[in-house]
C-alpha positions in Angstrom: -58.3 -94.0 -53.7 -58.6 -97.6 -54.8 -56.2 -100.2 -53.4 -52.9 -100.5 -55.2 -52.3 -104.0 -56.4 -48.7 -105.0 -57.0 -47.7 -107.1 -60.0 -44.8 -108.6 -58.0 -43.7 -108.8 -54.4 -40.1 -109.1 -53.1 -39.2 -109.7 -49.5 -35.9 -108.2 -48.5 -36.3 -108.6 -44.7 -33.6 -111.3 -44.6 -30.8 -109.1 -46.0 -28.9 -106.0 -44.9 -27.8 -102.8 -46.6 -26.5 -102.4 -49.3 -27.8 -105.8 -50.5 -31.4 -104.6 -49.8 -31.3 -102.1 -52.7 -29.6 -104.6 -55.0 -32.4 -107.1 -54.5 -35.0 -104.4 -55.0 -33.3 -103.2 -58.1 -33.0 -106.7 -59.6 -36.8 -107.2 -58.9 -37.6 -103.9 -60.6 -35.5 -104.8 -63.7 -37.8 -107.9 -64.2 -40.9 -105.7 -64.5 -42.3 -104.0 -67.5 -42.7 -100.2 -67.5 -45.8 -99.2 -65.4 -45.9 -102.4 -63.4 -45.9 -102.1 -59.6 -43.5 -103.8 -57.2 -44.2 -104.3 -53.5 -41.0 -104.4 -51.5 -41.2 -105.8 -47.9 -38.4 -104.5 -45.8 -37.4 -103.9 -42.2 -37.7 -100.6 -40.4 -34.7 -98.3 -40.2 -31.9 -98.2 -42.8 -33.7 -100.2 -45.5 -36.8 -97.9 -45.4 -34.6 -94.8 -45.8 -31.9 -96.1 -48.2 -34.0 -98.3 -50.5 -36.7 -95.5 -50.8 -34.1 -92.9 -51.6 -32.2 -95.1 -54.1 -35.3 -96.1 -56.0 -36.4 -92.5 -56.3 -32.9 -91.6 -57.5 -33.2 -94.3 -60.2 -36.3 -92.4 -61.5 -39.0 -94.8 -60.3 -42.3 -93.6 -58.7 -42.9 -94.3 -55.1 -46.6 -94.8 -54.6 -47.0 -95.6 -50.9 -45.1 -96.8 -47.8 -47.2 -99.1 -45.6 -46.4 -99.7 -42.0 -47.2 -103.3 -41.2 -47.0 -102.6 -37.5 -44.6 -105.5 -37.0 -41.2 -103.8 -37.6 -41.6 -104.1 -41.4 -42.9 -101.9 -44.2 -44.1 -102.5 -47.7 -42.9 -99.9 -50.3 -45.1 -99.8 -53.4 -43.1 -98.6 -56.5 -44.2 -98.1 -60.1 -41.4 -98.9 -62.6 -40.6 -95.9 -64.8 -38.7 -96.4 -68.0 -36.8 -99.5 -69.2 
């Protein structure tokens, strides 16, 4: 599989739930359908809650990358407008 290249990156490591999903959602709203967002977040609640909420919104989760420093990058393809 070729490397997935995001169109936009948002870092939400400096905020706590539920603001994490709000920031991720706002970033997704700025994208065009089919574009890819990389969301950098802390391990724990954000990984579980943001991933679940984005899936519930109907977007496609492409990959979750462990950065081995207590953070993850979630790659999401925007579906619909």
